[in-house]
C-alpha positions in Angstrom: 100.9 31.5 165.3 99.2 34.2 163.1 100.4 37.0 165.4 103.9 35.5 165.4 103.8 35.4 161.6 102.7 39.1 161.5 105.5 39.9 163.8 108.0 38.1 161.6 106.6 40.0 158.6 106.9 43.2 160.5 110.5 42.6 161.3 111.3 41.5 157.8 109.7 44.6 156.3 111.4 46.9 158.8 114.8 45.4 158.0 114.1 45.8 154.2 112.9 49.4 154.7 109.3 48.7 153.8 108.0 50.7 156.7 104.3 51.0 155.5 104.0 47.3 155.1 105.8 46.8 158.4 103.2 49.1 160.1 100.3 47.1 158.5 101.7 43.9 159.7 102.5 45.3 163.1 98.9 46.6 163.3 97.6 43.1 162.4 99.9 41.7 165.0 98.6 44.2 167.6 95.0 43.7 166.6 95.4 40.0 167.2 97.0 40.7 170.6 94.1 43.1 171.3 91.6 40.4 170.6 93.5 38.1 172.9 93.8 40.6 175.7 90.3 42.0 175.7 88.6 42.6 178.9 89.8 44.6 181.7 92.9 45.8 180.0 91.2 46.9 176.8 90.8 50.6 178.0 94.3 50.7 179.2 95.5 49.0 176.0 93.5 51.4 173.9 95.0 54.4 175.6 98.4 52.9 175.3 97.6 52.1 171.7 96.5 55.6 171.0 99.6 57.0 172.6 101.7 54.5 170.8 100.0 55.1 167.6 100.6 58.8 167.9 104.2 58.4 168.7 104.6 55.9 166.1 102.9 58.1 163.5 105.3 60.9 164.4 108.3 58.6 164.2 106.9 57.1 161.0 106.4 60.6 159.5 109.9 61.5 160.5 111.2 58.2 159.3 109.2 58.5 156.0 110.5 62.1 155.6 114.1 60.9 156.1 113.4 57.9 153.9 112.0 60.1 151.2 115.1 62.3 151.4 117.3 59.2 151.2 115.3 57.8 148.4 115.5 61.2 146.5 119.3 61.2 147.1 119.5 57.6 146.0 117.4 58.3 142.9 119.7 61.2 142.0 122.7 59.0 142.5 121.0 56.3 140.4 120.2 58.8 137.7 123.8 60.1 137.7 125.1 56.5 137.6 122.6 55.7 134.9 123.5 58.8 132.8 127.2 58.1 133.3 126.7 54.5 132.3 124.6 55.4 129.2 127.1 58.1 128.3 130.0 55.6 128.7 128.1 53.1 126.6 127.4 55.6 123.9 131.1 56.8 123.9 132.2 53.2 123.8 129.9 52.5 120.9 131.1 55.6 119.2 134.8 54.6 119.7 134.0 51.1 118.5 132.2 52.5 115.4 135.1 54.8 114.6 137.6 51.9 115.1 135.5 49.7 112.9 135.1 52.4 110.3 138.9 53.1 110.5 139.6 49.4 110.1 137.3 49.1 107.1 138.8 52.2 105.5 142.4 50.9 106.2 141.5 47.5 104.9 139.9 49.0 101.8 143.0 51.2 101.2 145.3 48.2 101.8 143.3 46.2 99.2 143.5 49.1 96.8 147.3 49.5 97.5 147.7 45.7 97.0 145.8 45.8 93.8 147.9 48.8 92.6 151.0 47.1 93.7 150.1 44.0 91.7 149.2 46.2 88.7 152.5 48.1 89.0 154.4 44.8 89.3 152.6 43.5 86.2 153.3 46.7 84.3 156.9 46.6 85.5 157.3 43.1 84.3 155.7 44.1 81.0 157.9 47.1 80.7 160.9 45.0 81.5 159.9 42.5 78.9 159.3 45.2 76.4 162.6 46.9 77.3 164.5 43.6 76.8 162.7 43.1 73.5 163.5 46.7 72.5 167.1 46.4 73.4 167.3 43.2 71.4 165.6 44.8 68.4 168.0 47.8 68.7 171.0 45.6 68.9 169.7 43.6 65.9 169.1 46.8 64.0 172.6 48.1 64.7 174.0 44.7 63.9 172.2 44.6 60.5 173.1 48.2 59.7 176.7 47.5 60.4 176.5 44.4 58.2 174.8 46.3 55.5 177.4 49.0 55.6 180.1 46.4 55.4 178.3 44.9 52.4 178.3 48.3 50.7 181.9 48.7 51.5 182.6 45.3 50.0 180.6 46.2 46.9 182.4 49.5 46.5 185.7 47.6 46.8 184.6 45.1 44.2 183.4 47.9 41.9 186.7 49.7 42.2 188.5 46.6 40.7 186.7 47.4 37.4 187.6 51.1 37.4 190.7 52.8 35.9 189.8 56.4 36.6 191.7 57.7 39.6 189.2 60.2 40.5 186.5 57.5 40.6 188.7 55.2 42.6 189.4 58.1 45.0 185.7 58.8 45.4 184.9 55.2 46.1 187.8 55.0 48.6 186.5 58.1 50.4 183.0 56.7 50.4 184.3 53.5 52.0 186.0 55.4 54.7 182.9 57.4 55.5 180.8 54.2 55.6 183.4 52.6 57.9 183.2 55.6 60.2 179.4 55.0 60.5 179.8 51.3 60.7 182.1 51.5 63.7 179.4 53.3 65.7 176.8 50.6 65.0 179.3 47.9 65.8 180.0 49.6 69.2 176.3 49.9 69.9 175.7 46.3 69.0 178.5 45.1 71.3 177.6 47.5 74.2 174.9 47.4 76.8 174.3 51.1 76.3 172.3 51.4 73.1 172.0 55.2 73.0 175.5 56.6 73.6 179.0 56.2 72.2 182.2 56.4 74.1 184.1 58.9 71.8 187.5 58.0 73.2 187.1 54.4 72.0 185.5 55.5 68.8 188.1 58.0 67.6 190.9 55.6 68.7 189.4 52.8 66.5 188.7 55.2 63.7 192.4 56.4 63.6 193.7 52.8 63.7 191.5 52.0 60.7 192.7 55.0 58.7 196.3 54.2 59.5 195.8 50.8 58.0 194.0 52.2 54.9 196.5 54.9 54.0 199.6 53.0 55.3 201.3 56.0 56.9 204.2 53.7 57.8 205.5 55.8 60.6 205.5 59.0 58.5 202.7 60.5 60.6 202.3 60.5 64.3 198.7 60.7 65.7 198.4 62.4 69.1 195.1 61.8 70.9 193.9 64.0 73.8 190.4 62.8 74.3 188.2 63.3 77.4 186.1 60.2 78.2 182.9 61.6 76.7 179.7 59.8 75.7 177.6 61.3 72.9 174.3 60.0 71.4 174.2 58.7 67.9 172.8 61.9 66.5 176.0 63.7 67.4 178.6 60.9 67.3 178.0 60.1 63.6 178.5 63.7 62.3 181.5 64.1 64.5 183.0 60.8 63.3 182.4 61.9 59.7 184.0 65.3 60.3 187.0 63.6 62.0 187.3 61.1 59.1 187.2 63.9 56.5 189.7 66.1 58.4 192.2 63.3 59.0 191.9 62.0 55.4 192.6 65.5 54.0 195.5 65.9 56.4 197.1 62.5 55.4 196.7 63.2 51.7 197.6 66.9 51.5 199.4 68.1 54.6 202.6 66.2 54.2 203.8 66.1 50.6 207.1 64.7 49.3 207.4 62.1 52.1 207.4 64.9 54.7 206.9 63.6 58.3 204.5 65.2 60.6 202.0 65.0 63.4 198.2 65.1 63.6 196.5 66.1 66.9 193.0 65.0 67.6 191.6 66.6 70.8 188.1 66.4 72.3 187.5 68.2 75.6 184.9 70.0 77.6 185.1 73.8 77.5 182.0 74.8 79.4 179.1 73.4 81.5 177.9 71.4 78.6 180.0 72.7 75.6 182.6 70.6 73.9 185.4 71.3 71.4 186.7 68.9 68.7 190.1 69.9 67.3 192.0 68.2 64.4 195.3 70.0 63.8 198.4 69.1 61.9 201.8 70.7 61.5 201.8 70.3 57.7 201.9 72.9 54.9 198.6 74.4 55.9 196.1 76.2 53.6 197.2 78.2 50.6 197.0 82.0 50.8 193.6 83.6 50.0 191.9 80.2 50.7 188.2 80.6 51.4 186.6 77.3 52.5 183.1 78.8 52.4 183.5 79.3 48.6 185.3 76.0 48.1 183.2 73.7 46.0 184.3 70.2 47.3 182.4 67.3 48.8 184.6 67.0 51.8 184.4 70.7 52.8 180.6 70.7 52.2 180.3 67.6 54.4 182.2 69.1 57.3 180.3 72.4 57.3 177.0 70.7 56.7 177.6 68.1 59.5 178.7 70.9 61.9 175.4 72.7 61.2 173.5 69.5 61.8 174.7 69.3 65.4 174.3 73.1 65.8 178.1 73.4 66.1 180.5 76.1 65.0 183.0 75.1 62.3 186.3 76.9 62.1 189.3 76.2 59.9 192.6 78.3 59.9 196.3 78.1 59.5 198.2 77.7 62.8 201.6 76.2 62.2 199.7 74.0 59.8 196.0 73.5 59.4 193.7 73.6 62.4 190.0 72.5 62.3 187.8 73.2 65.3 184.2 72.3 65.9 182.5 73.7 68.9 179.2 72.2 69.9 176.8 71.6 72.8 176.2 68.1 74.1 172.8 66.6 73.8 171.6 65.5 77.3 168.4 63.8 76.2 170.0 60.4 76.9 172.3 61.3 79.8 175.0 58.8 80.7 177.3 59.0 83.7 180.9 58.3 82.9 184.1 58.5 84.8 186.1 61.7 84.5 189.2 60.4 82.8 191.3 61.4 79.8 193.0 59.4 77.1 196.3 60.6 75.8 198.1 58.6 73.2 200.6 58.8 70.4 200.0 56.5 67.4 202.7 56.0 64.9 
């Protein structure tokens, strides 16, 4: 049974490639057999054993050599596989680290963007609220200025009832007209959504209608309007309105004496990229000869020249089949407003 066990171990070691262990077990197996078959066959067995051992050693040496080569190749293969595996693991770890770092950076950026978006939204809401409050305040200011100007006009009108001096009455009346010219602008700004610009076509049209009522031209004078739809800011609209008021007032009072009928042209048009031209012309008697408006000491003339300088405009006045007043100026684009390119042409009697 012991010899059979050694034989089984020998076969098992041989099948597993453990040749040294197999040889030992085989030797034990043979030794047991030798002990069993001693006697007459011992010499013969010994010879055979020696021969067998020699052959076996040669085969074992050759087998061990081949096995060593196979093991060396296997070791090399195992090393290559190990290195490839380790490299793959390292690359995978590196990729995972990069992905994780990218995810963290992206998450951090998203959080920062979200925080900024919330801050921007809060700021926009605050700006929107402040803008609404500012617009309300501006409208309230324009409304109060308009009301205050109307109160001053009413006070002047009341004051005129206690005056008998015609020059004083005329001065009060002129002051009322000038204040109404400014009041119209604040009224328009109060009623409009645009709190920085005035539609000059509307403004001049309303101003002329007011002056017709004040002076009661009664069909004696025709007003011809040729006005481009132009928006100007308050800083330019008020001086131009006062210039128009002065020019039309003078034309109504002095251009058509002795119930003479006539026509007053009011034109506002664009003459360059950003240059505009205001013309108030009549076909009345015109200026007297040798008239020099620069040396003329009158409030109306001083107002027109001074207001033209205020808007950096060029003021011109000359006889041209009547009196022609021209103001050339450059539009202020600080508060740009897009308007439709249209023109208002009207004749008011």
